[in-house]
C-alpha positions in Angstrom: 17.8 67.8 81.4 14.8 65.8 80.8 14.4 62.2 81.8 13.4 60.2 78.7 12.1 56.6 79.1 13.5 54.4 76.5 11.3 51.5 75.4 13.2 48.7 74.0 12.1 47.5 70.6 12.3 44.0 69.7 13.8 42.8 66.2 11.3 41.2 63.7 10.6 37.6 64.3 11.2 37.9 68.2 8.7 38.5 71.1 8.7 41.4 73.3 11.8 40.0 75.3 13.9 39.7 72.1 13.5 35.8 72.1 13.1 34.6 68.4 9.6 33.2 67.6 9.0 29.7 65.9 7.5 30.2 62.4 4.5 28.1 63.1 3.7 29.9 66.2 4.1 33.1 64.2 1.8 31.8 61.4 -0.9 30.6 63.7 -1.0 34.0 65.5 -1.3 35.7 62.3 -4.1 33.4 61.2 -6.0 33.9 64.5 -5.9 37.7 64.1 -7.1 37.3 60.5 -10.0 35.1 61.6 -10.8 37.5 64.4 -11.1 40.3 62.1 -13.4 38.3 59.7 -15.5 36.9 62.5 -17.1 40.1 63.1 -18.4 40.3 59.4 -21.9 38.5 58.9 -22.7 36.9 55.6 -24.9 38.9 53.6 -28.4 37.6 52.3 -27.4 37.6 48.8 -24.3 35.3 49.5 -26.5 32.9 51.6 -29.0 32.7 48.6 -26.3 32.0 46.0 -24.8 29.3 48.2 -28.2 27.8 48.7 -28.9 27.8 45.1 -25.7 26.2 44.4 -26.4 23.4 46.8 -29.8 22.9 45.2 -28.3 22.7 41.8 -25.9 20.1 43.0 -28.7 17.9 44.8 -30.9 18.1 41.6 -27.9 17.0 39.5 -27.2 14.1 42.1 -30.9 13.0 41.9 -31.0 13.0 38.2 -27.9 10.9 38.0 -29.5 8.5 40.5 -32.4 8.1 38.5 -30.4 7.3 35.4 -28.5 4.7 37.2 -31.7 3.2 38.5 -33.3 3.0 35.0 -30.1 1.5 33.4 -30.1 -1.0 36.4 -33.7 -2.0 35.5 -32.8 -2.4 31.8 -29.7 -4.6 32.4 -31.9 -6.7 35.1 -34.5 -7.3 32.4 -32.0 -8.2 29.7 -30.4 -10.7 32.2 -33.8 -12.3 32.8 -34.5 -12.6 29.3 -31.1 -14.2 28.7 -32.1 -16.8 31.4 -35.4 -17.5 30.0 -33.9 -17.9 26.5 -31.2 -20.4 27.7 -33.7 -22.4 29.7 -35.9 -22.7 26.6 -33.1 -23.6 24.5 -32.0 -26.3 26.9 -35.5 -27.8 27.0 -35.8 -27.8 23.2 -32.5 -29.7 23.2 -33.5 -32.2 25.7 -36.9 -32.7 24.1 -35.7 -33.2 20.4 -32.2 -34.7 21.0 -32.7 -37.1 23.9 -31.4 -40.5 24.2 -34.8 -41.9 25.1 -36.1 -40.7 21.5 -33.5 -42.9 19.9 -34.1 -45.8 22.2 -37.9 -45.7 21.3 -36.8 -46.1 17.7 -34.9 -49.4 18.2 -37.9 -51.6 18.8 -39.3 -50.4 15.3 -36.1 -51.6 13.7 -36.5 -54.9 15.5 -40.0 -55.5 14.1 -38.9 -54.5 10.8 -36.3 -57.0 10.8 -38.6 -59.8 11.9 -41.1 -58.7 9.1 -38.3 -58.9 6.5 -37.2 -62.5 7.7 -40.8 -63.6 7.7 -41.6 -62.5 4.3 -38.5 -64.0 2.9 -39.8 -67.4 4.0 -43.4 -67.0 2.5 -44.4 -67.3 -1.2 -44.7 -64.3 -3.5 -43.6 -61.7 -1.0 -40.9 -60.1 -3.0 -42.7 -56.6 -3.0 -43.4 -56.7 0.7 -39.6 -57.7 1.2 -38.4 -54.8 -0.9 -40.8 -52.2 0.7 -40.0 -53.1 4.4 -36.3 -53.3 3.6 -36.5 -49.6 2.4 -38.1 -48.7 5.4 -35.5 -50.3 7.5 -32.9 -48.8 5.5 -34.3 -45.3 6.1 -34.4 -45.9 9.8 -30.9 -47.0 10.0 -29.8 -44.1 7.9 -31.7 -41.8 10.3 -30.0 -43.3 13.3 -26.5 -43.2 11.7 -27.1 -39.4 11.1 -27.7 -38.8 14.7 -24.5 -40.7 15.7 -26.0 -44.2 16.4 -24.0 -47.2 15.1 -24.8 -50.9 15.0 -22.4 -53.2 17.1 -20.7 -55.6 15.0 -21.1 -59.2 16.3 -20.2 -61.4 13.1 -16.9 -63.1 13.5 -16.2 -61.0 16.6 -15.0 -62.2 20.1 -17.2 -61.7 23.1 -16.8 -58.3 24.5 -18.7 -57.7 27.8 -18.7 -54.0 27.1 -20.8 -54.4 24.0 -22.4 -58.0 24.2 -24.6 -59.9 26.5 -24.3 -63.7 26.2 -27.8 -65.3 26.1 -26.5 -68.8 25.7 -23.0 -70.8 25.5 -22.9 -73.6 22.9 -20.2 -76.1 22.5 -18.7 -75.8 19.1 -15.4 -77.3 17.8 -15.6 -75.1 14.8 -15.4 -71.7 16.7 -12.8 -70.6 19.1 -13.9 -70.3 23.0 -15.7 -67.0 23.6 -16.2 -66.3 19.8 -19.7 -65.0 19.1 -21.8 -67.7 17.0 -25.0 -65.8 16.5 -26.9 -62.6 17.2 -30.3 -62.6 18.9 -30.9 -58.9 18.9 -28.7 -56.0 17.5 -26.9 -53.7 19.9 -26.3 -50.1 19.2 -24.0 -47.2 20.4 -24.5 -43.5 20.4 -21.0 -42.1 19.6 -19.0 -43.7 22.3 -21.8 -44.4 24.6 -23.6 -47.9 24.7 -27.4 -47.6 24.1 -27.9 -51.5 24.5 -25.8 -54.3 24.2 -25.9 -57.0 21.4 -27.8 -60.2 22.6 -25.4 -63.1 21.3 -24.8 -66.8 21.5 -21.2 -67.6 22.6 -19.1 -70.5 21.5 -17.5 -72.6 24.3 -15.0 -75.5 23.9 -16.3 -79.1 24.0 -16.2 -80.9 27.2 -12.7 -82.2 28.0 -11.1 -79.5 26.0 -8.5 -77.4 27.9 -9.8 -73.8 28.4 -13.4 -75.2 28.7 -14.1 -73.2 32.0 -12.9 -70.0 30.5 -16.4 -68.9 29.2 -17.8 -65.6 28.6 -19.9 -64.3 31.6 -23.5 -63.4 31.0 -23.9 -59.6 31.1 -27.5 -59.2 32.6 -29.0 -55.8 32.5 -31.1 -54.4 35.4 
């Protein structure tokens, strides 16, 4: 009778002692064995060359894309600068040709024309002069009106410190206190903004009349 040594065999999924192995441990062991088997194989020159060519192609594509992005940025920057210059030029043109100061410069011309018309009316045969200057005056007023300039009404109006400047106070039983009696110089508005007030004479009640002290205040400009 021979003595045979029996070597115990472990069921699948257990270690040498028959203890069940965890799945992750088993997978790690198999992966280590696979990596160990591959570790001994060196990369061939043809594989390395192919990998280098692929990397060089990717680098070339990235450089070309960067160049296109840079060129696009330069074009957009130039377009932005052109827009800024165009906006500044348009703003300058607007200030130059549509400025309030230009309209104010026209007002003394109207004053001189009005004085010339009044002077010619008091002379001899100055009717042609009166008609010619009157037409020029009307044309100036039409130009101002097209630009939003309106003359401030004073005839029959009550004194308004927002639009009138009192040059004198005159006792008048025929006018109500603070009523505008006369105009020394016309006032004008640009839309809702005052260009200059009208210089006027304001009526006040005769002495001893109730309300005499309630006079219009002079609105002096700096």
